[in-house]
C-alpha positions in Angstrom: -0.1 0.1 -0.1 1.3 3.5 -1.0 2.0 6.1 1.6 -0.6 8.4 0.2 -3.3 5.6 0.6 -2.2 5.1 4.2 -2.5 8.8 4.9 -5.9 8.9 3.5 -6.9 5.7 5.5 -5.5 7.4 8.7 -7.3 10.7 8.0 -10.6 9.0 7.2 -10.3 6.9 10.6 -9.8 10.1 12.6 -12.6 11.7 11.0 -14.9 8.8 11.8 -13.5 8.9 15.3 -14.4 12.5 15.8 -17.8 12.0 14.4 -18.5 9.0 16.6 -17.2 11.1 19.5 -19.2 14.0 18.8 -22.4 12.0 18.2 -23.2 11.8 21.8 -25.2 15.3 22.5 -24.7 15.3 26.2 -20.9 14.9 25.8 -21.1 17.9 23.4 -23.1 19.9 25.8 -20.5 19.3 28.5 -17.6 20.3 26.3 -19.3 23.2 25.1 -19.9 24.3 29.0 -16.5 23.5 30.0 -15.0 25.7 27.2 -17.2 28.7 28.2 -16.1 27.9 31.7 -12.4 28.2 30.5 -13.0 31.4 28.6 -14.4 32.9 31.8 -11.2 31.9 33.7 -9.2 33.5 31.0 -11.1 36.9 31.1 -11.0 36.8 35.0 -7.1 36.5 34.6 -7.1 39.6 32.1 -9.1 41.6 34.2 -7.0 40.8 37.2 -3.8 41.7 35.3 -5.0 44.7 34.1 -6.2 45.8 37.5 -2.6 44.9 38.7 -1.1 47.3 36.1 -3.4 50.2 37.0 -2.7 49.7 40.9 1.0 49.9 39.9 0.6 53.0 37.9 -1.4 54.3 40.7 1.2 54.0 43.3 3.8 55.4 40.8 1.6 58.4 40.2 1.2 58.7 43.9 5.3 58.6 44.2 5.5 61.3 41.6 2.8 63.6 43.2 4.7 63.1 46.7 8.2 64.0 45.0 6.3 67.0 43.4 5.1 68.4 46.6 8.4 68.0 48.0 10.3 69.7 45.2 7.6 72.6 45.6 8.7 73.0 49.2 12.3 72.8 48.2 11.9 75.5 45.8 9.9 77.8 48.2 12.4 77.4 50.9 15.3 78.2 48.4 13.4 81.3 47.5 12.9 82.3 51.2 16.7 81.6 51.8 17.6 83.8 48.8 18.9 80.8 47.4 18.1 81.3 43.5 20.1 78.7 42.2 18.7 76.3 44.5 15.3 77.5 43.5 15.8 76.9 39.8 17.2 73.5 40.4 14.3 72.6 42.2 11.8 73.9 39.8 13.4 72.4 36.8 13.2 69.0 38.7 9.7 69.6 39.6 8.6 70.2 35.7 10.2 67.0 34.9 8.3 65.2 37.7 5.1 67.1 36.9 5.3 65.6 33.1 6.0 62.2 34.5 3.0 62.7 37.0 0.7 63.7 34.1 1.7 60.6 31.9 1.4 58.3 34.7 -2.1 59.8 35.4 -3.2 59.7 32.0 -2.2 55.9 31.6 -3.8 55.1 35.0 -7.2 56.8 33.9 -6.9 55.0 30.4 -6.1 51.7 32.3 -9.2 52.4 34.8 -11.6 52.9 32.1 -10.4 49.6 30.5 -10.7 47.8 33.7 -14.4 48.8 34.2 -15.3 48.0 30.7 -13.6 44.4 31.1 -15.3 44.0 34.4 -18.6 44.8 33.1 -18.0 42.4 30.2 -17.1 40.0 32.8 -20.1 40.3 34.6 -22.0 39.7 31.5 -20.2 36.7 30.4 -20.2 35.3 33.9 -24.3 35.7 34.0 -24.5 34.3 30.6 -22.4 31.4 31.1 -24.3 30.7 34.4 -27.6 30.7 32.5 -26.2 28.5 30.1 -25.0 26.2 32.8 -28.7 26.0 34.3 -30.0 25.2 30.7 -27.4 22.6 30.2 -28.4 21.1 33.5 -32.0 21.0 32.5 -31.1 19.5 29.0 -29.1 16.9 30.9 -31.9 16.1 33.4 -34.6 16.0 30.6 -32.0 13.7 28.6 -31.4 11.3 31.5 -35.2 11.2 32.2 -35.9 10.3 28.7 -33.0 7.5 28.7 -34.4 6.2 32.0 -37.9 6.1 30.5 -36.7 4.6 27.5 -34.9 2.1 29.8 -38.1 1.4 31.7 -40.1 0.9 28.6 -37.4 -1.7 27.4 -37.4 -3.2 30.7 -41.3 -3.5 30.5 -41.2 -5.0 26.9 -38.6 -7.5 28.3 -40.5 -8.4 31.1 -43.6 -8.9 28.9 -41.9 -11.1 26.7 -40.4 -13.2 29.6 -43.6 -13.5 31.0 -45.0 -14.8 27.8 -42.4 -17.3 27.4 -42.8 -18.4 31.0 -46.6 -18.6 30.2 -46.0 -20.7 27.5 -43.5 -23.0 29.1 -45.7 -23.4 31.8 -48.5 -24.5 29.6 -46.0 -27.0 27.9 -45.0 -28.5 31.3 -48.6 -28.7 32.2 -49.6 -30.5 29.0 -46.4 -32.7 29.6 -47.4 -33.6 33.1 -50.9 -34.6 31.9 -49.3 -36.7 29.1 -47.3 -38.5 31.7 -50.0 -39.0 34.1 -52.2 -40.4 31.3 -49.6 -42.9 30.1 -48.9 -43.9 33.9 -52.7 -44.6 34.4 -52.6 -46.4 31.0 -49.8 -48.7 32.1 -51.6 -49.3 35.5 -54.7 -50.3 33.7 -52.8 -52.4 31.3 -51.1 -54.2 34.2 -54.3 -55.4 35.4 -55.3 -56.8 32.2 -52.0 -58.9 31.8 -52.3 -62.1 33.7 -48.5 -62.4 33.8 -47.7 -59.0 35.2 -45.8 -58.3 38.2 -49.0 -56.3 39.5 -51.3 -59.4 39.1 -48.5 -61.6 40.9 -48.2 -59.3 43.9 -52.2 -59.2 44.2 -52.5 -62.9 44.3 -49.3 -63.1 46.6 -51.2 -60.8 49.0 -54.4 -62.5 48.6 -52.7 -66.0 49.4 -51.1 -64.3 52.4 -54.4 -63.1 53.6 -56.0 -66.3 53.2 -53.2 -68.0 55.2 -53.3 -65.6 57.8 -57.3 -66.1 58.1 -56.9 -70.0 58.5 -54.0 -69.5 61.1 -56.2 -67.1 62.9 -59.4 -69.8 63.1 -56.8 -72.6 64.1 -55.8 -70.5 67.2 -59.4 -69.7 67.9 -60.1 -73.5 68.1 -57.3 -74.1 70.5 -58.1 -71.6 72.8 -58.6 -73.2 76.5 -62.4 -73.9 77.2 -63.5 -74.3 73.7 
């Protein structure tokens, strides 16, 4: 067999296996629900990661704000002390920090909007998956009830067939018993009509024994004292 034909047979076998595997509707429902749960988990991780990034930006913005306040106080103290050079240095540093704070604040606000949007989408997704889960459970329950009903019907049908078979066997056994009884009665009747049968011999032997006993009884009576 050529390699091409072998590959074709393998592909067809795999397709057939997939079709047979997907032929179970309950398994298909379970797989779909499990995929939805996986999507919910991924969405939760995405929201959590984005919220963590927003928190880090918020911390950096807070640090920049605190540094900006410190530089403003430093510049004010330098002005009060007549230190113009010190005041200029503090102000230049303050401008740089202010730009950094503006960037961090803008990024934090943008992430905050994304987090709220993703969180809202996550809630809708969770609600949808929960509703689908309930619907899937209902479908599975209905499917299980239908399977149980079908099994009960099969059991009743099988029981009826077994009962019919047992009834037929009982009738056959009754007929066989009647036949055997009739045959035994016929044999018994024939045994009395055959003078050479063991039944006749036993009857004669019993009769002779009875007659002998009667004769012996009469003899004993005659021998009683006083007679």
